[in-house]
C-alpha positions as CSV (number, residue, x, y, z in Angstrom):
1,X,-76.4,-7.7,-10.5
2,X,-77.6,-5.5,-7.6
3,X,-76.5,-1.9,-7.3
4,X,-74.9,-2.8,-3.9
5,X,-72.6,-5.4,-5.6
6,X,-71.9,-3.0,-8.4
7,X,-70.9,-0.3,-6.0
8,X,-68.7,-2.7,-4.0
9,X,-66.9,-3.8,-7.2
10,X,-66.4,-0.1,-8.3
11,X,-65.2,1.0,-4.9
12,X,-62.8,-2.0,-4.6
13,X,-61.5,-1.2,-8.1
14,X,-61.0,2.4,-7.0
15,X,-59.1,1.5,-3.9
16,X,-57.0,-1.2,-5.6
17,X,-56.0,1.2,-8.4
18,X,-55.2,3.9,-5.9
19,X,-52.7,1.5,-4.2
20,X,-51.2,0.5,-7.5
21,X,-50.8,4.1,-8.5
22,X,-49.0,4.8,-5.2
23,X,-46.6,1.8,-5.7
24,X,-46.0,2.7,-9.4
25,X,-45.2,6.4,-8.5
26,X,-42.9,5.1,-5.8
27,X,-41.1,2.9,-8.4
28,X,-40.6,5.9,-10.7
29,X,-39.4,8.2,-8.0
30,X,-36.9,5.6,-6.7
31,X,-35.7,4.5,-10.0
32,X,-32.2,5.9,-9.3
33,X,-32.0,4.9,-5.7
34,X,-29.2,2.5,-5.1
35,X,-30.4,-1.0,-4.4
36,X,-34.1,-0.3,-5.0
37,X,-36.1,-3.0,-6.7
38,X,-39.3,-2.6,-8.5
39,X,-42.4,-3.2,-6.3
40,X,-45.6,-4.9,-7.5
41,X,-49.0,-4.5,-5.8
42,X,-50.5,-7.9,-6.0
43,X,-54.3,-8.1,-6.3
44,X,-56.8,-10.9,-6.2
45,X,-60.6,-11.2,-6.7
46,X,-62.9,-11.1,-3.7
47,X,-65.9,-13.4,-3.6
48,X,-69.0,-13.1,-1.3
49,X,-71.6,-15.8,-1.2
50,X,-70.1,-17.3,-4.4
51,X,-70.4,-14.0,-6.2
52,X,-67.5,-11.9,-7.3
53,X,-67.5,-8.6,-5.5
54,X,-64.3,-7.0,-6.9
55,X,-60.6,-7.0,-6.2
56,X,-58.3,-6.3,-3.3
57,X,-54.6,-5.8,-2.7
58,X,-53.1,-8.9,-1.1
59,X,-49.6,-7.6,-0.7
60,X,-46.7,-5.5,-2.1
61,X,-43.7,-7.5,-3.1
62,X,-40.5,-7.4,-5.1
63,X,-38.8,-10.3,-6.9
64,X,-35.0,-10.6,-6.6
65,X,-33.1,-13.4,-8.2
66,X,-31.2,-14.8,-5.2
67,X,-28.5,-16.5,-7.2
68,X,-27.9,-13.4,-9.2
69,X,-27.7,-11.4,-6.0
70,X,-25.1,-13.8,-4.5
71,X,-23.1,-13.6,-7.7
72,X,-23.2,-9.7,-7.5
73,X,-22.1,-9.8,-3.8
74,X,-19.1,-12.0,-4.8
75,X,-18.3,-9.7,-7.7
76,X,-18.5,-6.7,-5.4
77,X,-15.9,-8.3,-3.1
78,X,-13.6,-8.9,-6.1
79,X,-14.1,-5.3,-7.3
80,X,-13.3,-3.9,-3.9
81,X,-10.0,-5.8,-3.8
82,X,-9.1,-4.8,-7.4
83,X,-9.9,-1.1,-6.9
84,X,-7.8,-0.9,-3.7
85,X,-4.9,-2.7,-5.2
86,X,-5.0,-0.6,-8.4
87,X,-5.1,2.6,-6.4
88,X,-2.1,1.7,-4.1
89,X,0.1,0.5,-7.0
90,X,-0.5,3.7,-8.8
91,X,0.7,5.5,-5.8
92,X,3.8,3.2,-5.4
93,X,4.6,3.8,-9.0
94,X,4.5,7.5,-8.5
95,X,7.1,7.2,-5.7
96,X,9.7,5.9,-8.0
97,X,9.1,8.4,-10.7
98,X,9.3,7.7,-14.5
99,X,12.8,7.0,-15.8
100,X,13.8,9.7,-18.4
101,X,10.9,12.1,-17.6
102,X,11.5,15.8,-17.9
103,X,12.1,16.3,-14.1
104,X,15.0,13.7,-14.1
105,X,14.1,12.7,-10.5
106,X,13.4,9.0,-10.9
107,X,15.8,6.6,-9.0
108,X,17.4,5.7,-12.3
109,X,17.8,9.3,-13.3
110,X,19.5,10.3,-10.0
111,X,21.9,7.4,-10.4
112,X,22.7,8.6,-13.9
113,X,23.3,12.1,-12.7
114,X,25.8,10.7,-10.1
115,X,27.5,8.7,-12.9
116,X,27.9,11.9,-15.0
117,X,29.3,13.8,-12.0
118,X,32.0,11.0,-11.3
119,X,32.8,10.9,-15.0
120,X,33.5,14.6,-14.9
121,X,35.6,14.4,-11.7
122,X,37.7,11.6,-13.3
123,X,38.9,14.1,-15.9
124,X,40.1,16.5,-13.1
125,X,40.3,14.6,-9.8
126,X,41.7,17.6,-7.8
127,X,38.9,19.9,-8.8
128,X,37.0,21.2,-5.7
129,X,33.9,22.2,-7.7
130,X,33.7,18.8,-9.4
131,X,34.0,17.1,-6.0
132,X,31.2,19.3,-4.8
133,X,29.0,18.2,-7.8
134,X,29.6,14.6,-6.9
135,X,28.6,15.1,-3.3
136,X,25.6,17.0,-4.3
137,X,24.5,14.3,-6.8
138,X,25.2,11.7,-4.1
139,X,23.1,13.6,-1.5
140,X,20.3,14.0,-4.1
141,X,20.3,10.2,-4.6
142,X,20.4,9.6,-0.8
143,X,17.4,11.9,-0.3
144,X,15.6,10.1,-3.1
145,X,16.3,6.7,-1.5
146,X,15.1,7.9,1.9
147,X,12.1,9.6,0.5
148,X,11.0,6.6,-1.5
149,X,11.5,4.3,1.5
150,X,9.5,6.7,3.6
151,X,6.8,6.8,1.0
152,X,6.5,3.0,1.0
153,X,6.2,2.9,4.7
154,X,3.6,5.8,4.5
155,X,1.6,3.6,2.2
156,X,1.8,0.7,4.5
157,X,0.6,3.0,7.4
158,X,-2.2,4.2,5.2
159,X,-3.2,0.7,4.4
160,X,-3.2,-0.2,8.1
161,X,-5.4,2.9,8.9
162,X,-7.7,2.0,6.1
163,X,-8.1,-1.5,7.4
164,X,-9.3,0.1,10.7
165,X,-11.7,2.4,8.9
166,X,-13.1,-0.5,6.8
167,X,-13.6,-2.6,9.9
168,X,-15.7,0.2,11.4
169,X,-17.8,0.3,8.3
170,X,-18.3,-3.5,8.3
171,X,-19.4,-3.3,11.9
172,X,-21.7,-0.4,11.2
173,X,-23.4,-2.4,8.3
174,X,-23.6,-5.5,10.5
175,X,-25.6,-3.6,13.1
176,X,-27.7,-2.0,10.4
177,X,-28.6,-5.4,9.0
178,X,-29.4,-6.7,12.5
179,X,-31.8,-3.8,12.9
180,X,-33.4,-4.4,9.5
181,X,-33.9,-8.1,10.4
182,X,-35.9,-7.0,13.4
183,X,-38.0,-4.5,11.3
184,X,-38.6,-7.1,8.6
185,X,-39.8,-9.7,11.2
186,X,-42.1,-7.1,12.8
187,X,-43.5,-5.9,9.4
188,X,-44.1,-9.4,8.2
189,X,-45.9,-10.5,11.4
190,X,-48.3,-7.5,11.0
191,X,-48.9,-8.2,7.3
192,X,-47.0,-5.1,6.1
193,X,-44.7,-4.9,3.0
194,X,-41.0,-5.8,3.6
195,X,-39.6,-5.1,0.1
196,X,-38.1,-1.7,0.9
197,X,-36.4,-3.1,4.1
198,X,-35.1,-6.1,2.2
199,X,-33.6,-3.7,-0.4
200,X,-31.7,-1.8,2.3
201,X,-30.5,-5.1,3.7
202,X,-29.2,-6.2,0.3
203,X,-27.5,-2.9,-0.2
204,X,-25.9,-3.2,3.3
205,X,-24.5,-6.7,2.6
206,X,-22.9,-5.4,-0.6
207,X,-21.3,-2.7,1.4
208,X,-19.8,-5.3,3.7
209,X,-18.8,-7.5,0.6
210,X,-16.9,-4.6,-0.9
211,X,-14.7,-4.6,2.2
212,X,-14.3,-8.4,2.9
213,X,-15.5,-11.6,1.4
214,X,-18.5,-13.1,3.2
215,X,-21.2,-15.6,2.8
216,X,-24.8,-15.1,3.8
217,X,-28.3,-16.8,3.7
218,X,-31.8,-16.0,4.8
219,X,-33.1,-18.1,7.7
220,X,-36.6,-19.5,8.0
221,X,-37.5,-16.6,10.2
222,X,-36.5,-14.2,7.4
223,X,-33.3,-13.0,9.1
224,X,-30.1,-12.5,7.1
225,X,-27.1,-14.3,8.6
226,X,-23.6,-13.5,7.6
227,X,-20.4,-15.4,8.0
228,X,-16.7,-15.0,7.1
229,X,-15.2,-16.9,4.2
230,X,-14.4,-19.8,6.5
231,X,-17.7,-19.9,8.3
232,X,-17.3,-17.8,11.5
233,X,-20.4,-16.0,12.4
234,X,-20.5,-12.2,12.0
235,X,-24.3,-12.0,12.3
236,X,-26.6,-14.7,13.5
237,X,-29.0,-14.1,16.4
238,X,-26.6,-11.3,17.4
239,X,-23.8,-9.2,15.9
240,X,-20.2,-10.4,16.3
241,X,-18.2,-7.3,15.5
242,X,-14.7,-7.2,14.1
243,X,-12.0,-5.8,16.3
244,X,-8.8,-4.1,15.1
245,X,-6.2,-1.8,16.5
246,X,-4.0,0.0,13.9
247,X,-0.2,0.4,14.6
248,X,0.8,3.7,16.2
249,X,3.9,3.8,14.0
250,X,5.0,1.8,10.9
251,X,8.5,1.1,9.8
252,X,10.0,-1.6,7.6
253,X,10.4,-3.8,10.6
254,X,6.7,-3.6,11.4
255,X,5.1,-6.9,10.4
256,X,2.0,-9.1,11.1
257,X,2.2,-12.6,12.4
258,X,-0.7,-14.6,13.7
259,X,1.6,-16.3,16.2
260,X,3.4,-13.3,17.6
261,X,2.7,-9.7,18.9
262,X,4.6,-6.5,18.7
263,X,3.8,-5.7,15.1
264,X,0.5,-5.3,13.3
265,X,-2.4,-6.6,15.3
266,X,-4.8,-9.2,13.9
267,X,-8.4,-8.7,12.9
268,X,-10.4,-10.6,15.5
269,X,-14.0,-11.8,16.0
270,X,-14.9,-12.9,19.5
271,X,-11.2,-13.0,20.3
272,X,-10.3,-15.3,17.4
273,X,-7.9,-13.9,14.7
274,X,-9.7,-14.0,11.3
275,X,-7.1,-12.0,9.4
276,X,-6.2,-15.1,7.3
277,X,-9.9,-15.6,6.4
278,X,-10.2,-12.3,4.7
279,X,-9.0,-12.9,1.1
280,X,-11.0,-10.3,-0.9
281,X,-12.7,-7.0,-0.7
282,X,-10.8,-3.8,0.2
283,X,-9.6,-5.3,3.5
284,X,-8.2,-8.4,1.8
285,X,-6.3,-6.2,-0.6
286,X,-5.0,-3.9,2.1
287,X,-3.6,-6.8,4.1
288,X,-1.7,-8.2,1.0
289,X,-0.5,-4.7,0.2
290,X,0.6,-4.0,3.7
291,X,2.2,-7.4,4.4
292,X,3.4,-8.6,1.0
293,X,3.5,-6.2,-1.9
294,X,4.9,-3.1,-0.2
295,X,7.5,-5.0,1.9
296,X,8.6,-6.6,-1.3
297,X,9.1,-3.2,-2.9
298,X,11.0,-2.1,0.3
299,X,13.3,-5.1,0.1
300,X,14.2,-4.3,-3.6
301,X,15.0,-0.7,-2.6
302,X,17.0,-1.8,0.4
303,X,19.1,-4.1,-1.7
304,X,19.8,-1.3,-4.1
305,X,20.8,1.0,-1.2
306,X,23.0,-1.4,0.7
307,X,24.7,-2.8,-2.4
308,X,25.4,0.8,-3.5
309,X,26.8,1.8,-0.1
310,X,29.0,-1.3,0.0
311,X,30.4,-0.7,-3.5
312,X,31.1,3.0,-3.0
313,X,32.6,2.5,0.4
314,X,34.8,-0.3,-0.8
315,X,36.4,2.1,-3.3
316,X,36.5,5.2,-1.2
317,X,38.3,3.4,1.6
318,X,41.1,2.7,-0.9
319,X,41.7,6.5,-1.0
320,X,42.5,9.4,1.2
321,X,41.4,13.0,1.3
322,X,43.8,15.8,0.2
323,X,44.1,17.8,2.3
324,X,44.0,14.8,4.6
325,X,41.6,14.5,7.6
326,X,43.2,15.0,11.0
327,X,40.7,12.5,12.5
328,X,39.3,9.3,11.0
329,X,36.3,7.8,12.7
330,X,35.0,4.4,11.7
331,X,31.4,3.5,11.1
332,X,31.6,-0.2,12.0
333,X,30.8,-1.1,15.6
334,X,33.6,-3.3,17.2
335,X,35.0,-4.2,20.6
336,X,38.6,-4.5,21.6
337,X,38.1,-8.3,22.0
338,X,36.7,-8.8,18.5
339,X,38.9,-11.2,16.4
340,X,40.6,-9.4,13.6
341,X,41.3,-12.3,11.3
342,X,43.5,-10.2,9.0
343,X,46.4,-11.0,6.6
344,X,48.7,-8.8,4.5
345,X,50.0,-5.3,5.0
346,X,48.3,-2.0,5.6
347,X,50.1,1.3,5.5
348,X,49.0,4.1,7.8
349,X,50.8,7.5,7.3
350,X,50.9,11.0,8.8
351,X,51.2,13.7,6.2
352,X,51.0,17.5,6.2
353,X,48.2,19.3,4.4
354,X,49.9,19.1,1.0
355,X,50.4,15.3,1.3
356,X,54.1,15.4,2.4
357,X,55.1,12.5,4.6
358,X,55.7,13.1,8.3
359,X,55.7,9.4,9.5
360,X,54.2,6.1,8.7
361,X,53.9,2.5,9.7
362,X,53.4,-0.7,7.6
363,X,51.3,-3.1,9.7
364,X,51.2,-6.8,9.1
365,X,47.6,-7.6,10.0
366,X,48.5,-11.3,10.7
367,X,50.3,-10.1,13.9
368,X,47.1,-8.8,15.5
369,X,44.7,-11.3,16.9
370,X,42.1,-8.7,17.9
371,X,40.8,-5.2,17.1
372,X,42.4,-4.1,20.4
373,X,45.8,-5.4,19.3
374,X,45.5,-3.4,16.1
375,X,44.5,-0.2,18.0
376,X,47.6,-0.6,20.1
377,X,49.7,-1.1,17.0
378,X,48.4,2.2,15.5
379,X,49.2,3.9,18.8
380,X,52.8,2.8,18.1
381,X,53.0,4.9,14.9
382,X,54.7,8.3,15.6
383,X,52.2,11.2,15.4
384,X,49.1,9.0,15.8
385,X,46.8,7.9,18.5
386,X,44.0,5.4,18.2
387,X,41.1,4.3,20.4
388,X,37.6,2.8,20.4
389,X,34.9,5.3,21.3
390,X,31.7,4.7,23.3
391,X,29.8,3.8,20.2
392,X,32.3,1.0,19.4
393,X,34.0,3.0,16.5
394,X,37.7,3.0,16.0
395,X,39.0,6.6,16.0
396,X,42.5,7.5,14.7
397,X,43.7,11.0,15.5
398,X,46.8,12.9,14.2
399,X,48.7,14.3,17.2
400,X,49.1,17.7,15.4
401,X,46.1,19.4,14.0
402,X,48.1,20.6,11.1
403,X,48.7,17.1,10.0
404,X,46.3,14.4,8.6
405,X,46.0,10.7,8.1
406,X,46.3,8.6,5.0
407,X,45.8,4.9,4.5
408,X,46.9,2.5,1.8
409,X,45.6,-1.0,1.9
410,X,48.6,-2.5,0.2
411,X,48.0,-6.3,0.5
412,X,45.8,-6.2,3.6
413,X,42.7,-8.3,3.9
414,X,40.2,-8.7,6.9
415,X,37.5,-11.1,7.7
416,X,35.7,-13.7,5.6
417,X,34.7,-11.0,3.0
418,X,38.4,-10.1,2.6
419,X,37.7,-6.4,3.1
420,X,40.5,-3.8,3.2
421,X,41.2,-2.7,6.8
422,X,39.8,0.9,6.2
423,X,36.7,-0.6,4.5
424,X,36.3,-3.1,7.4
425,X,36.4,-0.3,10.0
426,X,34.6,2.2,7.8
427,X,37.3,4.9,8.2
428,X,36.8,6.6,4.8
429,X,33.1,5.7,4.1
430,X,31.4,8.2,1.8
431,X,27.9,7.0,2.8
432,X,26.3,5.0,5.6
433,X,23.3,2.7,5.2
434,X,21.7,-0.3,6.7
435,X,18.7,0.2,4.4
436,X,17.3,2.7,2.0
437,X,15.6,4.5,5.0
438,X,18.9,5.6,6.5
439,X,21.1,5.9,3.4
440,X,23.1,9.1,4.1
441,X,26.2,10.9,2.8
442,X,28.9,11.1,5.4
443,X,28.3,14.3,7.5
444,X,32.0,15.4,7.0
445,X,31.6,15.3,3.3
446,X,28.4,17.3,3.3
447,X,30.2,19.9,5.4
448,X,33.4,19.9,3.2
449,X,33.2,18.1,-0.1
450,X,36.9,18.6,-0.6
451,X,37.4,15.8,1.9
452,X,36.1,13.3,-0.7
453,X,38.9,10.5,-0.5
454,X,40.0,10.5,-4.1
455,X,43.8,10.7,-3.6
456,X,46.0,7.7,-3.5
457,X,49.0,7.1,-1.2
458,X,52.3,5.8,-2.6
459,X,52.7,2.0,-2.2
460,X,56.4,2.1,-2.7
461,X,58.3,-0.3,-0.5
462,X,59.7,2.5,1.6
463,X,58.8,6.2,2.0
464,X,61.0,9.2,2.8
465,X,59.9,11.9,5.3
466,X,59.2,15.1,3.5
467,X,58.4,13.4,0.2
468,X,54.9,13.8,-1.4
469,X,53.0,10.6,-0.8
470,X,49.5,11.6,-1.7
471,X,48.8,12.1,-5.4
472,X,46.3,15.0,-6.0
473,X,45.9,14.5,-9.7
474,X,45.5,10.7,-9.8
475,X,42.2,9.4,-11.2
476,X,42.6,6.0,-9.8
477,X,40.0,6.3,-7.1
478,X,37.5,8.4,-9.1
479,X,37.8,5.9,-12.0
480,X,37.2,3.1,-9.6
481,X,34.1,4.9,-8.1
482,X,32.7,5.4,-11.6
483,X,33.4,1.7,-12.4
484,X,31.7,0.6,-9.3
485,X,28.7,2.6,-10.1
486,X,28.4,1.7,-13.8
487,X,30.0,-1.8,-13.8
488,X,28.3,-5.1,-13.2
489,X,27.0,-5.8,-9.7
490,X,25.3,-9.0,-8.7
491,X,21.8,-8.5,-7.2
492,X,20.0,-11.3,-5.5
493,X,16.4,-12.2,-6.3
494,X,14.2,-10.3,-3.9
495,X,10.6,-9.1,-3.7
496,X,9.5,-10.8,-6.9
497,X,12.4,-9.3,-8.9
498,X,14.7,-11.9,-10.3
499,X,18.4,-12.1,-9.7
500,X,20.4,-9.9,-12.1
501,X,23.9,-8.7,-13.0
502,X,23.7,-5.1,-13.9
503,X,24.7,-1.5,-13.1
504,X,23.0,0.4,-10.3
505,X,21.2,2.6,-12.8
506,X,20.0,-0.4,-14.7
507,X,18.9,-2.2,-11.5
508,X,16.9,0.9,-10.5
509,X,15.3,0.9,-13.9
510,X,14.5,-2.8,-13.4
511,X,12.7,-1.9,-10.1
512,X,10.8,0.9,-11.8
513,X,9.8,-1.5,-14.6
514,X,8.8,-4.2,-12.2
515,X,6.5,-1.8,-10.3
516,X,5.1,-0.6,-13.7
517,X,4.4,-4.2,-14.7
518,X,2.5,-5.1,-11.5
519,X,0.7,-1.8,-11.6
520,X,-0.4,-2.5,-15.2
521,X,-1.6,-5.9,-14.2
522,X,-3.6,-4.4,-11.3
523,X,-5.2,-1.9,-13.7
524,X,-6.2,-4.7,-16.1
525,X,-7.6,-6.7,-13.2
526,X,-9.6,-3.6,-12.0
527,X,-11.0,-3.1,-15.4
528,X,-12.0,-6.8,-15.7
529,X,-13.6,-6.9,-12.2
530,X,-15.4,-3.7,-12.8
531,X,-16.8,-5.0,-16.0
532,X,-17.9,-8.2,-14.3
533,X,-19.5,-6.4,-11.4
534,X,-21.2,-3.9,-13.8
535,X,-22.6,-6.8,-16.0
536,X,-24.1,-8.6,-12.9
537,X,-25.4,-5.3,-11.6
538,X,-27.1,-4.6,-14.9
539,X,-28.5,-8.1,-15.1
540,X,-30.0,-7.7,-11.6
541,X,-31.3,-4.3,-12.5
542,X,-32.9,-5.7,-15.6
543,X,-34.5,-8.5,-13.6
544,X,-35.6,-6.5,-10.6
545,X,-34.9,-2.9,-11.2
546,X,-37.2,-0.1,-12.3
547,X,-37.9,0.3,-16.0
548,X,-39.1,3.9,-16.0
549,X,-40.7,3.7,-19.4
550,X,-42.8,0.6,-18.4
551,X,-43.7,2.1,-15.1
552,X,-44.7,5.5,-16.7
553,X,-47.0,3.6,-19.2
554,X,-48.4,1.5,-16.4
555,X,-49.1,4.7,-14.4
556,X,-51.0,6.2,-17.3
557,X,-53.2,3.1,-17.6
558,X,-53.8,3.0,-13.9
559,X,-54.8,6.6,-13.9
560,X,-57.3,5.8,-16.7
561,X,-58.6,2.9,-14.6
562,X,-58.9,5.1,-11.7
563,X,-60.9,7.6,-13.6
564,X,-63.1,4.9,-15.1
565,X,-63.8,3.5,-11.6
566,X,-64.6,7.0,-10.4
567,X,-67.1,7.5,-13.3
568,X,-68.7,4.1,-12.5
569,X,-69.2,5.0,-8.9
570,X,-70.7,8.3,-10.0
571,X,-73.1,6.5,-12.3
572,X,-74.1,4.1,-9.6
573,X,-74.7,6.9,-7.2
574,X,-76.9,8.6,-9.8
575,X,-78.8,5.4,-10.3
576,X,-79.3,5.1,-6.4
577,X,-80.6,8.7,-6.4
578,X,-83.0,7.9,-9.3
579,X,-84.2,4.8,-7.6
580,X,-84.7,6.6,-4.3
581,X,-86.7,9.4,-6.1
582,X,-88.9,6.8,-7.8
583,X,-89.6,5.0,-4.5
584,X,-90.4,8.3,-2.8
585,X,-92.8,9.4,-5.7
586,X,-94.5,6.0,-5.6
587,X,-95.1,6.4,-1.8
């Protein structure tokens, strides 16, 4: 072998080893970099004139199992969905509180406190302080219902805003991948390594997958193309960005529909709504939470609130305040022409502040075809005037401010639901509510709890002026309020909670238990998805990640090779010098 060939081999070895040292050092330094895969400097023998002349680096590559990577991308979507669901259900569970906890502020606990307050009032129905306790407990419950409802809608609003933020991230990563595609094409065309760029691209597609389910493949040109679950292009030769506009405000009536506008908007691509195509990732979970899970929770809470309002008001409208109110204003919106559809007798009386009778009238509801006819009949009772105000509420006023109004339903019944007249008009309602969001204690009772209508008017066939017709010490109404609260109420199946016959406190406990159950299931799903994703991530890392121990040992060997090649070059140089000296001496 000539010294020239030996020098070429040694120099080639030195240069090859130098590149391998550089690649190995990069592997070690990037071992903890997310998405980084181990790189290998491939070498091959060089041959000149049929004679081996050393080695050269033919390229720097990384090997990634494509099927394993696709599985990891799918698992990342599933984990993104499970993580989001678990987080939101934890927050939903916190809104209800834990029944029986030390703070006693769960829905069930506030209902139990109201039960206790009514029970105490039943033992002394005329006690002002006990009435105040009832109103306080009822107001605490009302606040709890409103706050919980507001919290549910806040979660829906947060989910909606999070969809918008996630869409921005998806668009950002799509554009990043488009840029990496161009860089990879350019690097490949010039013979440069593309492994690091491919790592960045693989990491970017996982970022997208964590937010929405996608499919992808690598085209013949080396570009990564990305599609929605149903095949609509997000990235082909160009980026097709997602478009989304979050709602300005969110209430229980704010909904999403692919066929209508006015609620939540759809997520679109090139003007096409793809909301229904997103079934996984954080966006998929947020859509389900916003449009299904949280509205179901709201529906359960609304049923609790409206059934409670109806039950309490049905009883409170059987009673009257003592001292009686000088003005009764209904809560039901009516018009003078509304059909009354009433039967039986209702007694409306005027009394003084101590409940002594001033005047009264027994009205046969069958005689009045419309609400206007009834109002006219009330106007015919001495000492009373009645009207329908601008809000459509019936208002009955005692002519003298020193007197008040009492109502006894007697045998009266109005409408298909057979409500008492006072209940039908809402003249002695203790609460108002169309949902949990607006459940409120009557303003007059908050201002003066002594006006709680717990007194009963005499139902004797005839009454005598000056006689006491309102019983201050009767527990009839308070017992009925307590029974309405603690007795059996029929609740319809709603929001995933089955139909039941239970007390209000028990139904509230059922709501809390239901949320706890689905929250526990979400936590289990999160744990399972996290394990699956972690297992796949570890498998991919084992296959294509950096093994620091192996790379460190490899680096040590390469350094030894480099040193040996350097020594060989030095020896060859010395031989060249010796040969040159010998030639010069011979000349």
